[in-house]
N, C-alpha and C positions, 0 to 999 in steps of 0.2 A: 430761510430756505435751507433745506437739508441736502448737503452735497455728498453725503456718505455713499460709497459704492455698495451695491447689493452684495450679499455674501456669495463667494464663489460656489458654483455648482459643479459637481463631478459629472463628467461625461458618461461614466459607467456607473449607473446606480444599481445595477443588478449584481448583487453579491453572491448569487447562487443560493443553494440551500443545503443544509446538512444531510438530508436524505440522499441527495445526489452524490455526496461524498461517500456514503455507505455503498452506493452502487459502484463507485470507482474502486473502493476497497475490495469488493467481491470480484471485480475484474482483475485486480492485482493478485488476489489469491488464486484465481484461475490461471494466471500467467505463471505463478510459482508451481502450481500442480503440473502444468504442461512442461515447465523446465525440468522438474524432477523426473517426469516420465521420459523426456528426451535424453537426459543424461544417462538414465538407466538403460534405455534401448541402445543408444549409440555406444555407450561403454561396453555393453555386452557383445556388440558386434566386433569391437576392436579386440577385446580380450575378455573372456568370461568373468574373470575376477573384477573387472572394471564396472560391471553392471551394478555392483554394490555402491558405487559412487552416487547413484541416484538416491540411495537411502540417506545420504548426507543432507540432501536438499530437504527431504521429509523430516529428518530429525531436527534440522535447523529451520523449520518452517517459519517460525516466528521471526527469526533474524533474516532469512533470505527474502521474505516478502518486502523488506525495506529497500531491496534493490529496485523495486518498482514504485514503492510508495513515496520515497523521498523525491525522486524527479517529478512524479506526478503532482505531489503537493506543492513543490516549488513552482511548477508550471502553472497550476491553478491560481496560486497566490499572486503571481506576476500578472496574470490575466484579470485580476480584480475579483476573482471568485473566492473571496475570503471565507465565506460560510461553507462553501463546498470543500475547500481545503481543510477547514476545521473539522467537518464531518469525516473526512478521510483520515486525518491524524487521530481523532478519537477512536474511530472504529478499528484502525490499524493497531493502536495500543491495546484495545480490548482483545483483538484477535491474538496478539502476542501473549497477553496474560492468560488467556484461555489455553493456548497451546502449551505454555509453561506449566500450567496446573495439570493438564492432561498428561504431559510428559512426566511430571512428578508422580502421578498416580500409577502410571504404567511401570515405573521402576527406573526412573532416571538416576539421579545422583543420590 
C-alpha cells in the first residue's frame, strides 16, 4: 500500500503573462510623462526658472520610470504574478536602453 502524500499544489496557479507586464510598463511610462509635465507646470507657476525642472524628468526618463516600475514589479511578484512581473522588468529594461541610445544620439555625453 502506497502511503505517500500527493505533491502539494499551489493555490495560485495563474502566474500572469508577460504581455500584461508590457501593459504595466506602458502605464508606468505614462505616469513618468505625467510627472514630468506636472513638475514643469507647477515649477513654472512657482518661479519661471523652475519650469525647467520638468526637463530633468524627461532627461532622466529611463531612470525616473523605475520610481514606478520597482514597486509595481515587487507588488506583482508578491501576488504570484511572476510572468507578469518578468514582462514588466524586461520591457522596463528595454525602454531604459532605448532611452539611453536616443539620448546618446541627440547629443548626450
